[in-house]
PDB file of N, CA, C and O in Angstrom:
ATOM      1  N   VAL A   1       0.813  -1.097   0.033  1.00  0.00           N
ATOM      2  CA  VAL A   1       0.064   0.006   0.119  1.00  0.00           C
ATOM      3  C   VAL A   1       0.719   1.301  -0.004  1.00  0.00           C
ATOM      4  O   VAL A   1       1.532   1.511   0.896  1.00  0.00           O
ATOM      5  N   GLY A   2       0.589   2.246  -0.886  1.00  0.00           N
ATOM      6  CA  GLY A   2       1.463   3.372  -0.902  1.00  0.00           C
ATOM      7  C   GLY A   2       2.167   3.540  -2.356  1.00  0.00           C
ATOM      8  O   GLY A   2       2.406   2.631  -3.151  1.00  0.00           O
ATOM      9  N   ILE A   3       2.395   4.700  -2.487  1.00  0.00           N
ATOM     10  CA  ILE A   3       3.071   5.346  -3.478  1.00  0.00           C
ATOM     11  C   ILE A   3       4.590   4.964  -3.491  1.00  0.00           C
ATOM     12  O   ILE A   3       5.142   4.649  -4.545  1.00  0.00           O
ATOM     13  N   ALA A   4       5.096   4.990  -2.574  1.00  0.00           N
ATOM     14  CA  ALA A   4       6.617   4.659  -2.409  1.00  0.00           C
ATOM     15  C   ALA A   4       6.843   3.334  -1.972  1.00  0.00           C
ATOM     16  O   ALA A   4       7.335   3.312  -0.843  1.00  0.00           O
ATOM     17  N   GLN A   5       6.660   2.266  -2.455  1.00  0.00           N
ATOM     18  CA  GLN A   5       7.224   0.859  -1.962  1.00  0.00           C
ATOM     19  C   GLN A   5       8.502   0.611  -2.085  1.00  0.00           C
ATOM     20  O   GLN A   5       9.205   1.400  -2.716  1.00  0.00           O
ATOM     21  N   ARG A   6       9.001  -0.456  -1.541  1.00  0.00           N
ATOM     22  CA  ARG A   6      10.403  -0.595  -1.435  1.00  0.00           C
ATOM     23  C   ARG A   6      11.062  -0.858  -3.028  1.00  0.00           C
ATOM     24  O   ARG A   6      12.226  -0.589  -3.324  1.00  0.00           O
ATOM     25  N   ALA A   7      10.098  -1.411  -3.918  1.00  0.00           N
ATOM     26  CA  ALA A   7      10.646  -1.392  -5.380  1.00  0.00           C
ATOM     27  C   ALA A   7      10.803  -0.012  -5.886  1.00  0.00           C
ATOM     28  O   ALA A   7      11.861   0.356  -6.396  1.00  0.00           O
ATOM     29  N   GLU A   8       9.812   0.732  -5.761  1.00  0.00           N
ATOM     30  CA  GLU A   8      10.088   1.985  -6.179  1.00  0.00           C
ATOM     31  C   GLU A   8      11.168   2.752  -5.678  1.00  0.00           C
ATOM     32  O   GLU A   8      11.809   3.444  -6.470  1.00  0.00           O
ATOM     33  N   ARG A   9      11.411   2.732  -4.681  1.00  0.00           N
ATOM     34  CA  ARG A   9      12.581   3.449  -3.998  1.00  0.00           C
ATOM     35  C   ARG A   9      13.979   2.803  -4.624  1.00  0.00           C
ATOM     36  O   ARG A   9      14.801   3.579  -5.113  1.00  0.00           O
ATOM     37  N   ILE A  10      14.216   1.505  -4.605  1.00  0.00           N
ATOM     38  CA  ILE A  10      15.262   0.740  -5.094  1.00  0.00           C
ATOM     39  C   ILE A  10      15.516   1.471  -6.841  1.00  0.00           C
ATOM     40  O   ILE A  10      16.576   1.814  -7.365  1.00  0.00           O
ATOM     41  N   LEU A  11      14.348   1.509  -7.303  1.00  0.00           N
ATOM     42  CA  LEU A  11      14.409   1.566  -8.937  1.00  0.00           C
ATOM     43  C   LEU A  11      14.904   3.022  -8.948  1.00  0.00           C
ATOM     44  O   LEU A  11      15.760   3.381  -9.756  1.00  0.00           O
ATOM     45  N   GLY A  12      14.447   3.723  -8.193  1.00  0.00           N
ATOM     46  CA  GLY A  12      14.420   5.386  -8.192  1.00  0.00           C
ATOM     47  C   GLY A  12      16.017   5.777  -8.084  1.00  0.00           C
ATOM     48  O   GLY A  12      16.602   6.516  -8.876  1.00  0.00           O
ATOM     49  N   LEU A  13      16.616   5.110  -6.907  1.00  0.00           N
ATOM     50  CA  LEU A  13      18.000   5.373  -6.710  1.00  0.00           C
ATOM     51  C   LEU A  13      18.856   4.541  -7.346  1.00  0.00           C
ATOM     52  O   LEU A  13      20.043   4.860  -7.404  1.00  0.00           O
ATOM     53  N   GLY A  14      18.397   3.333  -7.932  1.00  0.00           N
ATOM     54  CA  GLY A  14      19.247   2.489  -8.510  1.00  0.00           C
ATOM     55  C   GLY A  14      19.601   2.898  -9.804  1.00  0.00           C
ATOM     56  O   GLY A  14      20.779   3.171 -10.038  1.00  0.00           O
ATOM     57  N   VAL A  15      18.561   2.997 -10.861  1.00  0.00           N
ATOM     58  CA  VAL A  15      18.402   3.391 -12.180  1.00  0.00           C
ATOM     59  C   VAL A  15      19.067   4.784 -12.458  1.00  0.00           C
ATOM     60  O   VAL A  15      19.846   4.947 -13.397  1.00  0.00           O
ATOM     61  N   ALA A  16      18.654   5.942 -11.440  1.00  0.00           N
ATOM     62  CA  ALA A  16      19.414   7.096 -11.596  1.00  0.00           C
ATOM     63  C   ALA A  16      21.131   7.069 -11.583  1.00  0.00           C
ATOM     64  O   ALA A  16      21.873   7.660 -12.367  1.00  0.00           O
ATOM     65  N   SER A  17      21.536   6.137 -10.366  1.00  0.00           N
ATOM     66  CA  SER A  17      22.840   6.043  -9.959  1.00  0.00           C
ATOM     67  C   SER A  17      23.573   5.074 -11.314  1.00  0.00           C
ATOM     68  O   SER A  17      24.672   5.452 -11.720  1.00  0.00           O
ATOM     69  N   VAL A  18      23.136   4.250 -11.752  1.00  0.00           N
ATOM     70  CA  VAL A  18      23.633   3.509 -12.851  1.00  0.00           C
ATOM     71  C   VAL A  18      23.419   4.491 -14.206  1.00  0.00           C
ATOM     72  O   VAL A  18      24.308   4.434 -15.056  1.00  0.00           O
ATOM     73  N   LEU A  19      22.637   5.105 -14.365  1.00  0.00           N
ATOM     74  CA  LEU A  19      22.709   6.002 -15.620  1.00  0.00           C
ATOM     75  C   LEU A  19      23.583   7.559 -15.447  1.00  0.00           C
ATOM     76  O   LEU A  19      24.448   7.978 -16.216  1.00  0.00           O
ATOM     77  N   PHE A  20      23.192   8.066 -14.517  1.00  0.00           N
ATOM     78  CA  PHE A  20      23.900   9.515 -14.275  1.00  0.00           C
ATOM     79  C   PHE A  20      24.939   9.447 -13.248  1.00  0.00           C
ATOM     80  O   PHE A  20      25.794  10.330 -13.321  1.00  0.00           O
ATOM     81  N   GLY A  21      25.046   8.613 -12.330  1.00  0.00           N
ATOM     82  CA  GLY A  21      26.112   8.539 -11.465  1.00  0.00           C
ATOM     83  C   GLY A  21      25.341   9.576 -10.174  1.00  0.00           C
ATOM     84  O   GLY A  21      24.114   9.645 -10.114  1.00  0.00           O
ATOM     85  N   ALA A  22      26.122  10.241  -9.321  1.00  0.00           N
ATOM     86  CA  ALA A  22      25.591  10.978  -8.454  1.00  0.00           C
ATOM     87  C   ALA A  22      25.247  12.126  -8.794  1.00  0.00           C
ATOM     88  O   ALA A  22      24.540  12.783  -8.030  1.00  0.00           O
ATOM     89  N   GLY A  23      25.684  12.665 -10.075  1.00  0.00           N
ATOM     90  CA  GLY A  23      25.254  13.944 -10.817  1.00  0.00           C
ATOM     91  C   GLY A  23      26.524  14.855 -10.241  1.00  0.00           C
ATOM     92  O   GLY A  23      27.388  14.415  -9.482  1.00  0.00           O
ATOM     93  N   PRO A  24      26.472  15.990 -10.671  1.00  0.00           N
ATOM     94  CA  PRO A  24      27.457  17.155 -10.102  1.00  0.00           C
ATOM     95  C   PRO A  24      27.297  17.585  -8.536  1.00  0.00           C
ATOM     96  O   PRO A  24      26.166  17.739  -8.075  1.00  0.00           O
ATOM     97  N   ARG A  25      28.093  17.715  -7.983  1.00  0.00           N
ATOM     98  CA  ARG A  25      28.092  17.611  -6.534  1.00  0.00           C
ATOM     99  C   ARG A  25      27.057  16.697  -5.732  1.00  0.00           C
ATOM    100  O   ARG A  25      26.752  16.953  -4.567  1.00  0.00           O
ATOM    101  N   ALA A  26      26.643  15.826  -6.300  1.00  0.00           N
ATOM    102  CA  ALA A  26      25.921  14.765  -5.970  1.00  0.00           C
ATOM    103  C   ALA A  26      24.368  15.461  -5.711  1.00  0.00           C
ATOM    104  O   ALA A  26      23.586  15.128  -4.821  1.00  0.00           O
ATOM    105  N   LEU A  27      24.166  16.459  -6.688  1.00  0.00           N
ATOM    106  CA  LEU A  27      22.702  17.122  -6.445  1.00  0.00           C
ATOM    107  C   LEU A  27      22.003  16.308  -7.120  1.00  0.00           C
ATOM    108  O   LEU A  27      20.830  16.611  -6.902  1.00  0.00           O
ATOM    109  N   LEU A  28      22.062  15.310  -7.927  1.00  0.00           N
ATOM    110  CA  LEU A  28      21.003  14.329  -8.585  1.00  0.00           C
ATOM    111  C   LEU A  28      20.627  13.267  -7.439  1.00  0.00           C
ATOM    112  O   LEU A  28      19.466  12.905  -7.251  1.00  0.00           O
ATOM    113  N   LEU A  29      21.567  12.868  -6.796  1.00  0.00           N
ATOM    114  CA  LEU A  29      20.899  11.672  -5.791  1.00  0.00           C
ATOM    115  C   LEU A  29      20.425  12.562  -4.709  1.00  0.00           C
ATOM    116  O   LEU A  29      19.292  12.289  -4.313  1.00  0.00           O
ATOM    117  N   GLU A  30      20.971  13.490  -4.174  1.00  0.00           N
ATOM    118  CA  GLU A  30      20.198  14.661  -3.148  1.00  0.00           C
ATOM    119  C   GLU A  30      18.774  14.907  -3.417  1.00  0.00           C
ATOM    120  O   GLU A  30      17.845  14.886  -2.611  1.00  0.00           O
ATOM    121  N   GLY A  31      18.749  15.174  -4.839  1.00  0.00           N
ATOM    122  CA  GLY A  31      17.295  15.402  -5.276  1.00  0.00           C
ATOM    123  C   GLY A  31      16.242  14.141  -4.846  1.00  0.00           C
ATOM    124  O   GLY A  31      15.350  14.204  -3.999  1.00  0.00           O
ATOM    125  N   ILE A  32      16.588  13.065  -5.624  1.00  0.00           N
ATOM    126  CA  ILE A  32      16.193  11.793  -5.688  1.00  0.00           C
ATOM    127  C   ILE A  32      15.856  11.180  -4.424  1.00  0.00           C
ATOM    128  O   ILE A  32      14.967  10.333  -4.348  1.00  0.00           O
ATOM    129  N   VAL A  33      16.630  11.632  -3.278  1.00  0.00           N
ATOM    130  CA  VAL A  33      16.505  11.291  -2.071  1.00  0.00           C
ATOM    131  C   VAL A  33      15.599  12.124  -1.188  1.00  0.00           C
ATOM    132  O   VAL A  33      15.133  11.639  -0.157  1.00  0.00           O
ATOM    133  N   ALA A  34      15.357  13.279  -1.539  1.00  0.00           N
ATOM    134  CA  ALA A  34      14.410  14.318  -1.033  1.00  0.00           C
ATOM    135  C   ALA A  34      13.171  13.828  -1.818  1.00  0.00           C
ATOM    136  O   ALA A  34      12.114  13.850  -1.187  1.00  0.00           O
ATOM    137  N   LEU A  35      13.143  13.472  -2.856  1.00  0.00           N
ATOM    138  CA  LEU A  35      11.566  12.897  -3.325  1.00  0.00           C
ATOM    139  C   LEU A  35      11.115  11.723  -2.767  1.00  0.00           C
ATOM    140  O   LEU A  35       9.956  11.471  -2.436  1.00  0.00           O
ATOM    141  N   LEU A  36      12.297  10.862  -2.659  1.00  0.00           N
ATOM    142  CA  LEU A  36      11.763   9.819  -1.967  1.00  0.00           C
ATOM    143  C   LEU A  36      11.271   9.747  -0.646  1.00  0.00           C
ATOM    144  O   LEU A  36      10.319   9.080  -0.242  1.00  0.00           O
ATOM    145  N   ALA A  37      12.291  10.779   0.219  1.00  0.00           N
ATOM    146  CA  ALA A  37      11.617  11.136   1.333  1.00  0.00           C
ATOM    147  C   ALA A  37      10.031  11.395   1.711  1.00  0.00           C
ATOM    148  O   ALA A  37       9.404  10.898   2.646  1.00  0.00           O
ATOM    149  N   ILE A  38       9.551  12.363   0.663  1.00  0.00           N
ATOM    150  CA  ILE A  38       8.437  12.929   0.698  1.00  0.00           C
ATOM    151  C   ILE A  38       7.262  11.767   0.501  1.00  0.00           C
ATOM    152  O   ILE A  38       6.228  11.610   1.150  1.00  0.00           O
ATOM    153  N   ALA A  39       7.860  10.899  -0.785  1.00  0.00           N
ATOM    154  CA  ALA A  39       6.972   9.984  -1.157  1.00  0.00           C
ATOM    155  C   ALA A  39       6.705   8.913  -0.066  1.00  0.00           C
ATOM    156  O   ALA A  39       5.643   8.311   0.095  1.00  0.00           O
ATOM    157  N   SER A  40       7.910   8.770   0.697  1.00  0.00           N
ATOM    158  CA  SER A  40       7.982   7.755   1.791  1.00  0.00           C
ATOM    159  C   SER A  40       6.994   8.155   2.849  1.00  0.00           C
ATOM    160  O   SER A  40       6.276   7.248   3.272  1.00  0.00           O
ATOM    161  N   LEU A  41       6.856   9.199   3.284  1.00  0.00           N
ATOM    162  CA  LEU A  41       6.044   9.833   4.425  1.00  0.00           C
ATOM    163  C   LEU A  41       4.459   9.857   3.813  1.00  0.00           C
ATOM    164  O   LEU A  41       3.503   9.591   4.542  1.00  0.00           O
ATOM    165  N   ILE A  42       4.313  10.190   2.462  1.00  0.00           N
ATOM    166  CA  ILE A  42       3.017   9.985   1.959  1.00  0.00           C
ATOM    167  C   ILE A  42       2.425   8.643   2.110  1.00  0.00           C
ATOM    168  O   ILE A  42       1.294   8.447   2.554  1.00  0.00           O
ATOM    169  N   THR A  43       3.282   7.687   1.699  1.00  0.00           N
ATOM    170  CA  THR A  43       3.107   6.318   1.732  1.00  0.00           C
ATOM    171  C   THR A  43       2.732   5.799   3.401  1.00  0.00           C
ATOM    172  O   THR A  43       1.739   5.149   3.727  1.00  0.00           O
ATOM    173  N   VAL A  44       3.593   6.185   4.119  1.00  0.00           N
ATOM    174  CA  VAL A  44       3.411   6.018   5.831  1.00  0.00           C
ATOM    175  C   VAL A  44       2.013   6.255   6.139  1.00  0.00           C
ATOM    176  O   VAL A  44       1.343   5.415   6.740  1.00  0.00           O
ATOM    177  N   VAL A  45       1.420   7.686   5.638  1.00  0.00           N
ATOM    178  CA  VAL A  45       0.124   7.818   5.920  1.00  0.00           C
ATOM    179  C   VAL A  45      -0.910   7.313   5.181  1.00  0.00           C
ATOM    180  O   VAL A  45      -2.072   7.380   5.583  1.00  0.00           O
ATOM    181  N   GLN A  46      -0.563   6.755   4.012  1.00  0.00           N
ATOM    182  CA  GLN A  46      -1.601   5.867   3.191  1.00  0.00           C
ATOM    183  C   GLN A  46      -1.361   4.684   4.095  1.00  0.00           C
ATOM    184  O   GLN A  46      -2.424   4.456   4.672  1.00  0.00           O
ATOM    185  N   ARG A  47      -0.639   4.024   4.384  1.00  0.00           N
ATOM    186  CA  ARG A  47      -0.759   2.651   5.208  1.00  0.00           C
ATOM    187  C   ARG A  47      -1.484   2.651   6.648  1.00  0.00           C
ATOM    188  O   ARG A  47      -2.108   1.697   7.114  1.00  0.00           O
ATOM    189  N   PHE A  48      -1.239   4.177   7.399  1.00  0.00           N
ATOM    190  CA  PHE A  48      -1.997   4.370   8.277  1.00  0.00           C
ATOM    191  C   PHE A  48      -3.561   4.149   8.064  1.00  0.00           C
ATOM    192  O   PHE A  48      -4.242   3.499   8.858  1.00  0.00           O
ATOM    193  N   VAL A  49      -4.049   4.736   6.948  1.00  0.00           N
ATOM    194  CA  VAL A  49      -5.447   4.988   6.602  1.00  0.00           C
ATOM    195  C   VAL A  49      -5.745   3.540   6.553  1.00  0.00           C
ATOM    196  O   VAL A  49      -6.556   3.085   7.361  1.00  0.00           O
ATOM    197  N   TYR A  50      -5.164   2.761   5.675  1.00  0.00           N
ATOM    198  CA  TYR A  50      -5.491   1.523   5.401  1.00  0.00           C
ATOM    199  C   TYR A  50      -5.809   0.655   6.406  1.00  0.00           C
ATOM    200  O   TYR A  50      -6.897   0.102   6.565  1.00  0.00           O
ATOM    201  N   VAL A  51      -4.726   0.540   7.149  1.00  0.00           N
ATOM    202  CA  VAL A  51      -4.972  -0.331   8.238  1.00  0.00           C
ATOM    203  C   VAL A  51      -6.230   0.360   9.322  1.00  0.00           C
ATOM    204  O   VAL A  51      -6.866  -0.437  10.013  1.00  0.00           O
ATOM    205  N   HIS A  52      -6.479   1.565   9.401  1.00  0.00           N
ATOM    206  CA  HIS A  52      -7.487   2.022  10.328  1.00  0.00           C
ATOM    207  C   HIS A  52      -8.833   1.533   9.596  1.00  0.00           C
ATOM    208  O   HIS A  52      -9.818   1.077  10.178  1.00  0.00           O
ATOM    209  N   GLN A  53      -8.699   1.701   8.310  1.00  0.00           N
ATOM    210  CA  GLN A  53      -9.934   1.204   7.571  1.00  0.00           C
ATOM    211  C   GLN A  53     -10.585  -0.379   7.826  1.00  0.00           C
ATOM    212  O   GLN A  53     -11.691  -0.828   8.128  1.00  0.00           O
ATOM    213  N   HIS A  54      -9.170  -0.967   7.506  1.00  0.00           N
ATOM    214  CA  HIS A  54      -9.715  -2.551   7.661  1.00  0.00           C
ATOM    215  C   HIS A  54      -9.644  -3.119   8.972  1.00  0.00           C
ATOM    216  O   HIS A  54     -10.198  -4.196   9.191  1.00  0.00           O
ATOM    217  N   ALA A  55      -8.951  -2.438   9.964  1.00  0.00           N
ATOM    218  CA  ALA A  55      -9.114  -2.875  11.328  1.00  0.00           C
ATOM    219  C   ALA A  55     -10.700  -2.508  12.122  1.00  0.00           C
ATOM    220  O   ALA A  55     -11.151  -3.178  13.051  1.00  0.00           O
ATOM    221  N   GLY A  56     -11.195  -1.635  11.682  1.00  0.00           N
ATOM    222  CA  GLY A  56     -12.673  -1.569  11.970  1.00  0.00           C
ATOM    223  C   GLY A  56     -13.353  -2.710  11.431  1.00  0.00           C
ATOM    224  O   GLY A  56     -14.117  -3.287  12.205  1.00  0.00           O
ATOM    225  N   ARG A  57     -13.208  -3.261   9.993  1.00  0.00           N
ATOM    226  CA  ARG A  57     -13.847  -4.101   9.463  1.00  0.00           C
ATOM    227  C   ARG A  57     -13.559  -5.478  10.432  1.00  0.00           C
ATOM    228  O   ARG A  57     -14.406  -6.160  11.009  1.00  0.00           O
ATOM    229  N   VAL A  58     -12.358  -5.624  10.419  1.00  0.00           N
ATOM    230  CA  VAL A  58     -11.696  -7.173  11.608  1.00  0.00           C
ATOM    231  C   VAL A  58     -12.580  -7.048  12.628  1.00  0.00           C
ATOM    232  O   VAL A  58     -13.385  -7.954  12.845  1.00  0.00           O
ATOM    233  N   ASP A  59     -12.549  -5.925  13.380  1.00  0.00           N
ATOM    234  CA  ASP A  59     -13.032  -5.920  14.627  1.00  0.00           C
ATOM    235  C   ASP A  59     -14.754  -6.095  14.655  1.00  0.00           C
ATOM    236  O   ASP A  59     -15.381  -6.706  15.521  1.00  0.00           O
ATOM    237  N   ASP A  60     -15.335  -5.378  13.454  1.00  0.00           N
ATOM    238  CA  ASP A  60     -16.496  -5.653  13.446  1.00  0.00           C
ATOM    239  C   ASP A  60     -17.005  -7.280  13.102  1.00  0.00           C
ATOM    240  O   ASP A  60     -18.015  -7.743  13.632  1.00  0.00           O
ATOM    241  N   ALA A  61     -16.443  -7.800  12.468  1.00  0.00           N
ATOM    242  CA  ALA A  61     -16.502  -8.999  12.096  1.00  0.00           C
ATOM    243  C   ALA A  61     -16.594 -10.060  13.233  1.00  0.00           C
ATOM    244  O   ALA A  61     -17.451 -10.920  13.436  1.00  0.00           O
ATOM    245  N   LEU A  62     -15.035  -9.624  14.167  1.00  0.00           N
ATOM    246  CA  LEU A  62     -15.122 -10.494  15.345  1.00  0.00           C
ATOM    247  C   LEU A  62     -16.124 -10.528  16.400  1.00  0.00           C
ATOM    248  O   LEU A  62     -16.381 -11.547  17.041  1.00  0.00           O
ATOM    249  N   HIS A  63     -16.853  -9.065  16.622  1.00  0.00           N
ATOM    250  CA  HIS A  63     -17.794  -9.006  17.388  1.00  0.00           C
ATOM    251  C   HIS A  63     -19.057  -9.610  16.741  1.00  0.00           C
ATOM    252  O   HIS A  63     -20.006  -9.965  17.440  1.00  0.00           O
ATOM    253  N   ALA A  64     -19.056  -9.718  15.431  1.00  0.00           N
ATOM    254  CA  ALA A  64     -20.559 -10.375  14.985  1.00  0.00           C
ATOM    255  C   ALA A  64     -20.435 -11.777  15.103  1.00  0.00           C
ATOM    256  O   ALA A  64     -21.462 -12.449  15.196  1.00  0.00           O
ATOM    257  N   GLU A  65     -19.146 -12.399  15.114  1.00  0.00           N
ATOM    258  CA  GLU A  65     -18.855 -13.991  15.427  1.00  0.00           C
ATOM    259  C   GLU A  65     -19.010 -14.165  16.914  1.00  0.00           C
ATOM    260  O   GLU A  65     -19.613 -15.179  17.265  1.00  0.00           O
ATOM    261  N   GLU A  66     -18.574 -13.359  17.838  1.00  0.00           N
ATOM    262  CA  GLU A  66     -18.603 -13.308  19.087  1.00  0.00           C
ATOM    263  C   GLU A  66     -20.237 -13.512  19.527  1.00  0.00           C
ATOM    264  O   GLU A  66     -20.662 -14.471  20.172  1.00  0.00           O
ATOM    265  N   ASP A  67     -20.978 -12.467  19.061  1.00  0.00           N
ATOM    266  CA  ASP A  67     -22.158 -12.314  19.132  1.00  0.00           C
ATOM    267  C   ASP A  67     -23.202 -13.617  18.741  1.00  0.00           C
ATOM    268  O   ASP A  67     -24.174 -14.033  19.372  1.00  0.00           O
ATOM    269  N   LYS A  68     -22.706 -14.017  17.655  1.00  0.00           N
ATOM    270  CA  LYS A  68     -23.201 -15.449  17.350  1.00  0.00           C
ATOM    271  C   LYS A  68     -22.856 -16.590  17.929  1.00  0.00           C
ATOM    272  O   LYS A  68     -23.802 -17.377  17.965  1.00  0.00           O
ATOM    273  N   GLN A  69     -21.984 -16.947  18.344  1.00  0.00           N
ATOM    274  CA  GLN A  69     -21.480 -17.744  19.497  1.00  0.00           C
ATOM    275  C   GLN A  69     -22.178 -17.824  20.772  1.00  0.00           C
ATOM    276  O   GLN A  69     -22.662 -18.766  21.400  1.00  0.00           O
ATOM    277  N   ALA A  70     -22.082 -16.407  21.006  1.00  0.00           N
ATOM    278  CA  ALA A  70     -23.273 -16.274  22.591  1.00  0.00           C
ATOM    279  C   ALA A  70     -24.484 -16.634  22.481  1.00  0.00           C
ATOM    280  O   ALA A  70     -25.118 -17.087  23.434  1.00  0.00           O
ATOM    281  N   VAL A  71     -25.056 -16.453  21.088  1.00  0.00           N
ATOM    282  CA  VAL A  71     -26.521 -16.933  21.177  1.00  0.00           C
ATOM    283  C   VAL A  71     -26.468 -18.390  21.023  1.00  0.00           C
ATOM    284  O   VAL A  71     -27.323 -19.079  21.581  1.00  0.00           O
ATOM    285  N   GLU A  72     -25.474 -18.958  20.267  1.00  0.00           N
ATOM    286  CA  GLU A  72     -25.647 -20.507  20.166  1.00  0.00           C
ATOM    287  C   GLU A  72     -25.487 -21.196  21.684  1.00  0.00           C
ATOM    288  O   GLU A  72     -26.131 -22.160  22.098  1.00  0.00           O
ATOM    289  N   VAL A  73     -24.420 -20.420  22.431  1.00  0.00           N
ATOM    290  CA  VAL A  73     -24.373 -21.018  24.090  1.00  0.00           C
ATOM    291  C   VAL A  73     -25.697 -20.603  24.699  1.00  0.00           C
ATOM    292  O   VAL A  73     -26.134 -21.430  25.499  1.00  0.00           O
ATOM    293  N   LYS A  74     -26.436 -19.532  24.516  1.00  0.00           N
ATOM    294  CA  LYS A  74     -27.384 -19.260  25.400  1.00  0.00           C
ATOM    295  C   LYS A  74     -28.474 -20.311  24.693  1.00  0.00           C
ATOM    296  O   LYS A  74     -29.262 -20.737  25.537  1.00  0.00           O
ATOM    297  N   HIS A  75     -28.684 -20.773  23.500  1.00  0.00           N
ATOM    298  CA  HIS A  75     -29.709 -21.443  22.997  1.00  0.00           C
ATOM    299  C   HIS A  75     -29.344 -22.952  23.480  1.00  0.00           C
ATOM    300  O   HIS A  75     -30.175 -23.561  24.153  1.00  0.00           O
ATOM    301  N   THR A  76     -28.374 -23.425  23.214  1.00  0.00           N
ATOM    302  CA  THR A  76     -27.804 -24.565  24.016  1.00  0.00           C
ATOM    303  C   THR A  76     -28.052 -24.700  25.588  1.00  0.00           C
ATOM    304  O   THR A  76     -28.451 -25.760  26.072  1.00  0.00           O
ATOM    305  N   ALA A  77     -27.839 -23.774  26.215  1.00  0.00           N
ATOM    306  CA  ALA A  77     -28.048 -23.773  27.626  1.00  0.00           C
ATOM    307  C   ALA A  77     -29.802 -23.772  27.697  1.00  0.00           C
ATOM    308  O   ALA A  77     -30.278 -24.682  28.375  1.00  0.00           O
ATOM    309  N   ASP A  78     -30.541 -23.047  27.203  1.00  0.00           N
ATOM    310  CA  ASP A  78     -31.886 -22.963  27.202  1.00  0.00           C
ATOM    311  C   ASP A  78     -32.305 -24.617  26.967  1.00  0.00           C
ATOM    312  O   ASP A  78     -33.150 -25.131  27.700  1.00  0.00           O
ATOM    313  N   ARG A  79     -31.725 -25.287  26.027  1.00  0.00           N
ATOM    314  CA  ARG A  79     -32.527 -26.439  25.694  1.00  0.00           C
ATOM    315  C   ARG A  79     -31.919 -27.584  26.754  1.00  0.00           C
ATOM    316  O   ARG A  79     -32.540 -28.633  26.925  1.00  0.00           O
ATOM    317  N   LYS A  80     -30.903 -27.365  27.321  1.00  0.00           N
ATOM    318  CA  LYS A  80     -30.475 -28.251  28.406  1.00  0.00           C
ATOM    319  C   LYS A  80     -31.207 -27.808  29.611  1.00  0.00           C
ATOM    320  O   LYS A  80     -31.623 -28.748  30.288  1.00  0.00           O
ATOM    321  N   HIS A  81     -31.427 -26.833  29.980  1.00  0.00           N
ATOM    322  CA  HIS A  81     -32.376 -26.494  31.074  1.00  0.00           C
ATOM    323  C   HIS A  81     -33.976 -27.019  30.921  1.00  0.00           C
ATOM    324  O   HIS A  81     -34.605 -27.608  31.800  1.00  0.00           O
ATOM    325  N   ALA A  82     -34.409 -26.701  29.751  1.00  0.00           N
ATOM    326  CA  ALA A  82     -35.709 -27.373  29.160  1.00  0.00           C
ATOM    327  C   ALA A  82     -35.798 -29.086  29.639  1.00  0.00           C
ATOM    328  O   ALA A  82     -36.774 -29.664  30.118  1.00  0.00           O
ATOM    329  N   SER A  83     -34.458 -29.638  29.335  1.00  0.00           N
ATOM    330  CA  SER A  83     -34.677 -31.239  29.214  1.00  0.00           C
ATOM    331  C   SER A  83     -34.324 -31.235  30.732  1.00  0.00           C
ATOM    332  O   SER A  83     -34.728 -32.298  31.203  1.00  0.00           O
ATOM    333  N   PHE A  84     -33.751 -30.489  31.654  1.00  0.00           N
ATOM    334  CA  PHE A  84     -33.627 -30.904  32.898  1.00  0.00           C
ATOM    335  C   PHE A  84     -34.885 -30.605  33.693  1.00  0.00           C
ATOM    336  O   PHE A  84     -35.195 -31.307  34.656  1.00  0.00           O
ATOM    337  N   ASP A  85     -35.731 -29.399  33.233  1.00  0.00           N
ATOM    338  CA  ASP A  85     -36.895 -29.052  33.651  1.00  0.00           C
ATOM    339  C   ASP A  85     -38.085 -30.249  33.611  1.00  0.00           C
ATOM    340  O   ASP A  85     -39.005 -30.487  34.394  1.00  0.00           O
ATOM    341  N   SER A  86     -37.708 -30.828  32.492  1.00  0.00           N
ATOM    342  CA  SER A  86     -38.775 -32.073  32.451  1.00  0.00           C
ATOM    343  C   SER A  86     -38.603 -33.241  32.969  1.00  0.00           C
ATOM    344  O   SER A  86     -39.477 -34.097  33.102  1.00  0.00           O
ATOM    345  N   LEU A  87     -37.112 -33.347  33.382  1.00  0.00           N
ATOM    346  CA  LEU A  87     -37.028 -34.572  34.188  1.00  0.00           C
ATOM    347  C   LEU A  87     -37.213 -34.247  35.787  1.00  0.00           C
ATOM    348  O   LEU A  87     -37.530 -35.134  36.579  1.00  0.00           O
ATOM    349  N   ALA A  88     -37.001 -32.994  36.150  1.00  0.00           N
ATOM    350  CA  ALA A  88     -37.560 -32.738  37.561  1.00  0.00           C
ATOM    351  C   ALA A  88     -38.944 -32.775  37.818  1.00  0.00           C
ATOM    352  O   ALA A  88     -39.289 -33.005  38.977  1.00  0.00           O
ATOM    353  N   LYS A  89     -39.962 -32.556  36.792  1.00  0.00           N
ATOM    354  CA  LYS A  89     -41.196 -32.784  36.738  1.00  0.00           C
ATOM    355  C   LYS A  89     -41.609 -33.968  36.606  1.00  0.00           C
ATOM    356  O   LYS A  89     -42.775 -34.139  36.960  1.00  0.00           O
ATOM    357  N   GLY A  90     -40.961 -35.012  36.148  1.00  0.00           N
ATOM    358  CA  GLY A  90     -41.203 -36.384  36.123  1.00  0.00           C
ATOM    359  C   GLY A  90     -41.972 -36.615  34.590  1.00  0.00           C
ATOM    360  O   GLY A  90     -42.837 -37.462  34.362  1.00  0.00           O
ATOM    361  N   GLN A  91     -41.591 -35.944  33.929  1.00  0.00           N
ATOM    362  CA  GLN A  91     -42.255 -36.248  32.511  1.00  0.00           C
ATOM    363  C   GLN A  91     -41.497 -36.726  31.446  1.00  0.00           C
ATOM    364  O   GLN A  91     -42.032 -36.954  30.361  1.00  0.00           O
TER     365      GLN A  91
END
C-alpha cells in the first residue's frame, strides 16, 4: 500500500545512479533522496489510513462472530435447562 514501496525506492535510486552517477556535486542523488523521503511520508500516511479502515472491519467481524457464538451458547443452555426441567417434573 502506498506510492513509494520498496521496489520504487530501489529503482529510483538504482537506475539514476547507474545512468547518471551522483551528478554534479551529488545534487541528482540528493534530489532523488528528497523526493523519495516525501513519497515515503505519503506512503506512511496511506498505510495508516489503510490499516485504520480495515481494522474496523475486522473488529466488526470479530464482534459479529462473538455475538453469534453467544447466541448459540444461550440456545444450547436453554435446551439443556428445558430437558432438566422436564426430568424434574417427572415427564
